[in-house]
Backbone as CSV, one residue per row, in Angstrom:
resi,resn,N_x,N_y,N_z,CA_x,CA_y,CA_z,C_x,C_y,C_z
1,MET,0.838,-1.200,0.000,0.000,0.000,0.000,0.870,1.246,0.000
2,ASN,0.383,2.298,-0.588,1.075,3.580,-0.556,0.531,4.395,0.608
3,ILE,1.331,4.500,1.639,0.977,5.281,2.813,2.119,6.253,3.040
4,PHE,1.780,7.524,3.156,2.788,8.550,3.343,2.531,9.311,4.631
5,LEU,3.624,9.582,5.347,3.574,10.361,6.578,4.531,11.531,6.448
6,SER,4.243,12.588,7.175,5.223,13.659,7.317,5.680,13.676,8.760
7,LEU,6.947,14.018,8.939,7.545,14.146,10.253,8.070,15.566,10.399
8,GLY,7.914,16.137,11.565,8.450,17.466,11.809,8.864,17.629,13.258
9,SER,9.889,18.455,13.480,10.372,18.725,14.830,10.998,20.110,14.869
10,ASN,10.709,20.851,15.947,11.407,22.136,16.108,11.786,22.417,17.561
11,LEU,11.738,21.409,18.415,12.178,21.553,19.799,13.268,20.525,20.093
12,GLY,14.217,20.921,20.914,15.276,19.995,21.293,16.193,19.696,20.126
13,LYS,16.701,18.483,20.102,17.604,18.048,19.031,16.755,17.517,17.887
14,ARG,16.454,18.400,16.943,15.499,18.097,15.883,15.856,16.837,15.101
15,GLU,17.100,16.733,14.680,17.513,15.571,13.877,17.384,14.290,14.693
16,GLN,17.783,14.347,15.943,17.663,13.186,16.832,16.192,12.803,17.010
17,ASN,15.321,13.798,17.113,13.888,13.522,17.253,13.346,12.796,16.030
18,LEU,13.750,13.246,14.831,13.293,12.582,13.609,13.836,11.152,13.520
19,HIS,15.109,10.982,13.879,15.681,9.637,13.864,14.975,8.733,14.874
20,GLY,14.599,9.287,16.027,13.856,8.512,17.017,12.505,8.070,16.484
21,ALA,11.824,8.966,15.780,10.533,8.616,15.183,10.712,7.540,14.115
22,LEU,11.739,7.664,13.287,11.992,6.669,12.240,12.295,5.301,12.844
23,ALA,13.073,5.273,13.905,13.398,4.002,14.558,12.121,3.330,15.070
24,ARG,11.220,4.111,15.630,9.970,3.548,16.149,9.027,3.127,15.026
25,LEU,9.014,3.893,13.931,8.202,3.483,12.779,8.684,2.142,12.229
26,ARG,10.001,1.942,12.219,10.563,0.673,11.719,10.141,-0.515,12.586
27,LYS,9.834,-0.260,13.847,9.478,-1.331,14.787,7.965,-1.549,14.905
28,MET,7.172,-0.764,14.201,5.723,-0.923,14.296,5.304,-2.281,13.741
29,PRO,4.337,-2.915,14.404,3.890,-4.224,13.914,3.231,-4.119,12.545
30,GLU,3.389,-5.168,11.754,2.745,-5.282,10.447,3.048,-4.095,9.530
31,THR,4.222,-3.505,9.711,4.571,-2.284,8.987,6.010,-2.361,8.494
32,LYS,6.209,-1.893,7.273,7.559,-1.809,6.713,7.798,-0.383,6.226
33,LEU,8.898,0.193,6.640,9.297,1.520,6.191,9.986,1.361,4.839
34,LEU,9.410,1.945,3.798,9.908,1.759,2.434,10.880,2.846,1.984
35,LYS,10.531,4.104,2.235,11.366,5.220,1.775,11.365,6.323,2.821
36,VAL,12.487,7.029,2.888,12.627,8.187,3.778,13.295,9.294,2.974
37,SER,12.714,10.482,3.015,13.318,11.626,2.329,14.494,12.157,3.142
38,ALA,15.192,13.079,2.539,16.184,13.854,3.283,15.446,14.705,4.323
39,PHE,16.195,15.289,5.236,15.619,16.202,6.218,15.712,17.623,5.655
40,TYR,14.609,18.361,5.768,14.514,19.714,5.227,14.370,20.717,6.363
41,ASP,15.244,21.697,6.403,15.180,22.775,7.393,14.230,23.847,6.854
42,THR,13.146,24.123,7.580,12.121,25.038,7.079,11.703,26.051,8.134
43,ALA,11.259,27.184,7.660,10.737,28.218,8.550,9.363,27.789,9.061
44,PRO,9.009,28.192,10.274,7.675,27.861,10.778,6.591,28.587,9.995
45,GLU,5.443,27.951,9.888,4.289,28.575,9.238,3.200,28.769,10.276
46,GLY,2.275,29.638,9.994,1.218,29.910,10.961,1.777,30.777,12.076
47,TYR,2.097,30.183,13.191,2.723,30.885,14.313,4.225,30.943,14.048
48,ARG,4.736,32.123,13.741,6.120,32.260,13.279,7.129,32.542,14.393
49,GLU,6.672,32.840,15.592,7.580,33.178,16.693,8.058,31.917,17.394
50,GLN,8.749,31.051,16.641,9.261,29.806,17.181,10.455,29.350,16.348
51,ASN,11.111,28.304,16.806,12.286,27.770,16.122,11.927,27.209,14.750
52,ARG,12.941,27.094,13.906,12.778,26.471,12.603,12.490,24.984,12.779
53,PHE,11.865,24.407,11.778,11.516,22.992,11.793,12.497,22.186,10.955
54,LEU,12.592,20.930,11.283,13.232,19.947,10.434,12.112,19.001,10.023
55,ASN,11.927,18.822,8.711,10.822,18.031,8.177,11.332,16.907,7.285
56,ALA,10.546,15.842,7.222,10.847,14.715,6.335,9.531,14.051,5.940
57,ALA,9.604,13.221,4.929,8.456,12.418,4.507,8.892,10.972,4.444
58,VAL,7.954,10.069,4.738,8.245,8.645,4.666,7.119,7.921,3.946
59,GLN,7.478,6.801,3.336,6.497,5.917,2.724,6.522,4.598,3.490
60,LEU,5.326,4.116,3.819,5.168,2.867,4.559,4.336,1.876,3.771
61,ASP,4.499,0.629,4.137,3.540,-0.414,3.779,3.091,-0.989,5.107
62,THR,1.797,-1.061,5.343,1.307,-1.550,6.625,-0.006,-2.296,6.460
63,GLU,-0.239,-3.195,7.384,-1.520,-3.877,7.476,-2.417,-3.191,8.508
64,LEU,-1.896,-2.178,9.184,-2.693,-1.444,10.163,-3.780,-0.655,9.446
65,THR,-4.936,-0.545,10.070,-5.999,0.303,9.531,-5.590,1.761,9.726
66,PRO,-6.242,2.693,9.058,-5.923,4.101,9.277,-6.040,4.501,10.752
67,GLN,-7.069,4.042,11.449,-7.223,4.382,12.870,-6.122,3.757,13.718
68,GLU,-5.727,2.527,13.397,-4.624,1.883,14.120,-3.309,2.609,13.859
69,LEU,-3.117,3.047,12.621,-1.915,3.805,12.278,-1.893,5.132,13.022
70,LEU,-3.029,5.808,13.094,-3.109,7.056,13.849,-2.748,6.813,15.314
71,ALA,-3.300,5.787,15.917,-2.999,5.478,17.321,-1.507,5.177,17.496
72,ALA,-0.925,4.446,16.552,0.497,4.100,16.637,1.384,5.334,16.507
73,THR,1.048,6.229,15.568,1.878,7.432,15.398,1.714,8.376,16.591
74,GLN,0.526,8.468,17.148,0.329,9.298,18.336,1.084,8.717,19.536
75,ALA,1.153,7.393,19.624,1.929,6.762,20.695,3.412,7.089,20.544
76,ILE,3.919,7.081,19.313,5.313,7.445,19.061,5.557,8.887,19.491
77,GLU,4.645,9.784,19.138,4.787,11.183,19.544,4.897,11.295,21.072
78,LYS,4.054,10.594,21.789,4.100,10.625,23.260,5.399,10.048,23.785
79,GLN,5.847,8.927,23.205,7.098,8.308,23.634,8.275,9.268,23.482
80,LEU,8.229,10.095,22.456,9.317,11.037,22.191,9.162,12.351,22.952
81,GLY,8.100,12.460,23.746,7.955,13.625,24.617,7.075,14.736,24.111
82,ARG,6.263,14.466,23.112,5.367,15.516,22.631,4.323,15.841,23.695
83,LEU,4.156,17.124,23.914,3.164,17.621,24.857,2.096,18.385,24.091
84,PRO,0.894,18.459,24.643,-0.153,19.244,23.969,0.300,20.692,23.782
85,THR,-0.059,21.263,22.654,0.276,22.651,22.348,-0.856,23.222,21.508
86,PHE,-0.677,24.424,21.035,-1.694,25.063,20.210,-1.418,24.785,18.730
87,HIS,-2.441,25.039,17.898,-2.309,24.820,16.454,-1.115,25.588,15.923
88,TRP,-0.281,24.916,15.141,0.943,25.466,14.564,2.029,25.721,15.610
89,GLY,1.823,25.282,16.851,2.786,25.545,17.915,4.021,24.663,17.829
90,PRO,5.014,24.981,18.675,6.243,24.194,18.694,6.000,22.779,19.199
91,ARG,6.818,21.849,18.714,6.658,20.455,19.137,7.959,19.681,18.976
92,VAL,8.137,18.728,19.856,9.294,17.837,19.789,9.191,16.983,18.532
93,ILE,7.996,16.481,18.280,7.773,15.658,17.091,6.315,15.795,16.665
94,ASP,6.111,15.779,15.374,4.765,15.782,14.802,4.773,14.753,13.684
95,ILE,3.813,13.850,13.727,3.687,12.840,12.675,2.275,12.942,12.119
96,ASP,2.166,13.281,10.856,0.866,13.389,10.194,0.735,12.310,9.130
97,ILE,-0.455,11.721,9.054,-0.758,10.778,7.975,-1.234,11.608,6.788
98,LEU,-0.497,11.545,5.701,-0.806,12.362,4.529,-1.659,11.618,3.518
99,ALA,-1.383,10.335,3.350,-2.109,9.518,2.365,-2.146,8.086,2.866
100,TYR,-3.251,7.423,2.556,-3.413,6.021,2.931,-4.050,5.280,1.754
101,ALA,-3.188,4.697,0.917,-3.615,3.836,-0.190,-4.674,4.461,-1.087
102,GLY,-4.550,5.751,-1.356,-5.476,6.417,-2.266,-6.870,6.644,-1.722
103,GLN,-7.068,6.386,-0.443,-8.390,6.545,0.163,-8.636,7.982,0.605
104,ILE,-9.917,8.351,0.657,-10.342,9.596,1.294,-11.080,9.191,2.559
105,ILE,-10.584,9.670,3.694,-11.151,9.343,4.996,-11.405,10.642,5.739
106,ASP,-12.616,10.837,6.158,-12.960,12.025,6.935,-13.761,11.602,8.151
107,THR,-13.085,11.570,9.296,-13.734,11.292,10.566,-13.445,12.466,11.496
108,GLU,-13.967,12.392,12.699,-13.766,13.487,13.648,-12.290,13.728,13.955
109,ASP,-11.506,12.653,14.021,-10.106,12.791,14.411,-9.095,12.483,13.304
110,LEU,-9.582,12.232,12.096,-8.660,11.854,11.037,-9.186,12.283,9.675
111,HIS,-8.329,13.006,8.946,-8.645,13.418,7.577,-7.482,12.982,6.679
112,ILE,-7.788,12.086,5.757,-6.789,11.598,4.809,-7.387,11.720,3.416
113,PRO,-6.671,12.294,2.457,-5.413,13.007,2.596,-5.540,14.185,3.558
114,HIS,-4.418,14.514,4.142,-4.380,15.636,5.080,-4.956,16.869,4.396
115,LEU,-5.869,17.549,5.076,-6.594,18.671,4.457,-5.687,19.830,4.046
116,GLU,-4.596,20.032,4.767,-3.719,21.172,4.480,-2.556,20.820,3.549
117,LEU,-2.503,19.591,3.095,-1.402,19.132,2.250,-1.148,20.023,1.024
118,PRO,-2.153,20.384,0.231,-1.870,21.158,-0.983,-1.193,22.507,-0.751
119,GLY,-1.305,23.080,0.427,-0.708,24.381,0.701,0.564,24.334,1.521
120,ARG,1.083,23.154,1.764,2.249,23.005,2.630,3.500,22.636,1.838
121,LYS,4.245,23.655,1.466,5.484,23.427,0.723,6.467,22.589,1.543
122,PHE,6.496,22.813,2.867,7.423,22.089,3.731,7.097,20.591,3.808
123,VAL,5.886,20.201,3.393,5.502,18.793,3.320,5.680,18.277,1.889
124,LEU,5.308,19.084,0.925,5.368,18.642,-0.468,6.803,18.464,-0.976
125,GLU,7.731,19.293,-0.531,9.114,19.140,-1.004,9.686,17.763,-0.651
126,PRO,9.615,17.337,0.627,10.124,15.987,0.902,9.291,14.890,0.231
127,LEU,7.991,15.090,0.112,7.154,14.107,-0.578,7.582,13.945,-2.028
128,CYS,7.888,15.057,-2.681,8.295,14.998,-4.084,9.634,14.290,-4.264
129,GLU,10.438,14.284,-3.229,11.697,13.549,-3.306,11.443,12.042,-3.383
130,ILE,10.441,11.548,-2.658,10.221,10.097,-2.596,9.059,9.608,-3.468
131,ALA,8.132,10.516,-3.853,6.959,10.072,-4.630,6.367,11.209,-5.454
132,PRO,7.130,11.797,-6.362,6.621,12.956,-7.103,5.385,12.653,-7.945
133,GLY,5.242,11.424,-8.418,4.129,11.076,-9.291,2.911,10.525,-8.583
134,TYR,2.954,10.457,-7.245,1.812,9.905,-6.513,0.628,10.862,-6.616
135,LEU,-0.543,10.322,-6.871,-1.752,11.126,-7.067,-2.462,11.366,-5.741
136,ASP,-2.610,12.631,-5.379,-3.353,13.012,-4.182,-4.838,12.725,-4.421
137,ALA,-5.455,11.979,-3.517,-6.832,11.516,-3.726,-7.850,12.648,-3.745
138,ARG,-7.614,13.730,-3.016,-8.583,14.836,-2.987,-8.483,15.726,-4.224
139,SER,-7.277,16.169,-4.529,-7.088,17.136,-5.612,-6.981,16.485,-6.982
140,LYS,-6.674,15.187,-7.005,-6.422,14.458,-8.254,-5.207,15.002,-8.998
141,LYS,-4.287,15.608,-8.237,-3.032,16.104,-8.792,-1.888,15.320,-8.150
142,THR,-0.783,15.200,-8.884,0.386,14.540,-8.303,1.033,15.486,-7.290
143,TYR,1.861,14.894,-6.439,2.577,15.735,-5.470,3.445,16.765,-6.190
144,ALA,4.046,16.389,-7.311,4.857,17.334,-8.080,4.003,18.479,-8.628
145,GLN,2.807,18.164,-9.104,1.912,19.222,-9.598,1.489,20.160,-8.471
146,LEU,1.200,19.596,-7.306,0.799,20.438,-6.165,1.938,21.360,-5.746
147,LEU,3.161,20.829,-5.729,4.310,21.654,-5.366,4.524,22.767,-6.386
148,LYS,4.368,22.459,-7.645,4.543,23.463,-8.697,3.543,24.609,-8.532
149,LEU,2.344,24.293,-8.090,1.327,25.338,-7.868,1.734,26.327,-6.764
150,LEU,2.601,25.892,-5.861,3.054,26.764,-4.774,4.275,27.583,-5.144
151,SER,4.921,27.249,-6.268,6.154,27.932,-6.669,5.882,29.254,-7.342
């Protein structure tokens, strides 16, 4: 299955935080980490009075359902020390599910593809490194096309 996640960190040792998340993703049951982008140093968006972020994208294959994957990624965030904060606020680690096998899922706690994906250059750049031709289920555009629209 084509499942894509974004990782971000702007508190503490950002690179170490991303590596910690990757190590835990590799250990998730019924899951294989297929691709990892480079790490991208990016300016914060939304709330700008905070440290710069380090962002990456990953591709997984998993037998976990979208809800199970959400629970697993939230558990990883907690293990790495993520604390509740405000929207766009600073965080030790953030893991977002961007795509899940071409499905559109809209529940109270989960929206796949991620609703803000088309406007997030800091997410699309690493995604384009690992899957430029992947078709976003909502927009029906490839990740490369979405990134080009932001340029």
